[in-house]
C-alpha positions, -999 to +999 in steps of 0.1 A: -553-165+645-538-149+676-502-140+672-478-139+701-444-123+703-414-147+703-401-149+738-384-179+756-415-185+778-449-170+773-465-183+806-455-201+837-475-232+827-458-234+793-433-261+784-412-261+752-411-294+734-390-304+704-410-325+680-403-322+643-434-342+633-458-319+653-440-288+640-442-301+604-479-309+608-486-275+623-468-257+595-487-278+569-520-270+587-512-233+588-504-233+551-536-251+542-556-227+564-540-197+546-547-213+512-583-221+522-588-185+534-575-172+500-597-196+481-628-187+501-622-150+493-620-158+456-651-180+459-671-152+476-660-126+450-670-149+421-703-157+437-709-119+441-703-116+403-728-143+395-754-128+419-750-094+403-755-109+368-785-129+379-802-097+392-809-090+355-827-123+350-863-126+362-864-158+382-897-162+402-900-184+432-905-220+420-891-212+386-858-226+372-835-215+343-807-233+326-774-217+318-750-243+302-746-270+327-761-250+356-797-251+368-806-220+387-838-218+408-853-195+434-870-208+466-883-193+498-864-203+529-887-200+559-874-183+590-870-205+621-859-203+657-827-221+666-817-229+701-794-255+715-773-264+746-737-273+747-718-295+771-685-289+788-655-299+766-618-294+761-603-274+733-568-272+719-559-236+711-531-230+686-515-195+685-488-185+660-457-170+676-441-142+656-404-141+656 
């Protein structure tokens, strides 16, 4: 997330508002985002461990193995071309001000 230095006014088009509900919601969102980021990192590391251990198990395409309550299979995912257009839209950008 972009971080800005804490100054009274960042830009000419900026207006300071006092709204505790929005501030509380923003803080809660930021905390949830940080927790999610940490959880995602843990999830990635744990998946890497699983993948490393599964390298030792021969699982052919179309084959499946059971490990406890888990069913593990290998399949081929065909390559494809992806192309799409987007329309004009508005976006709310939220930057964290350090201070």
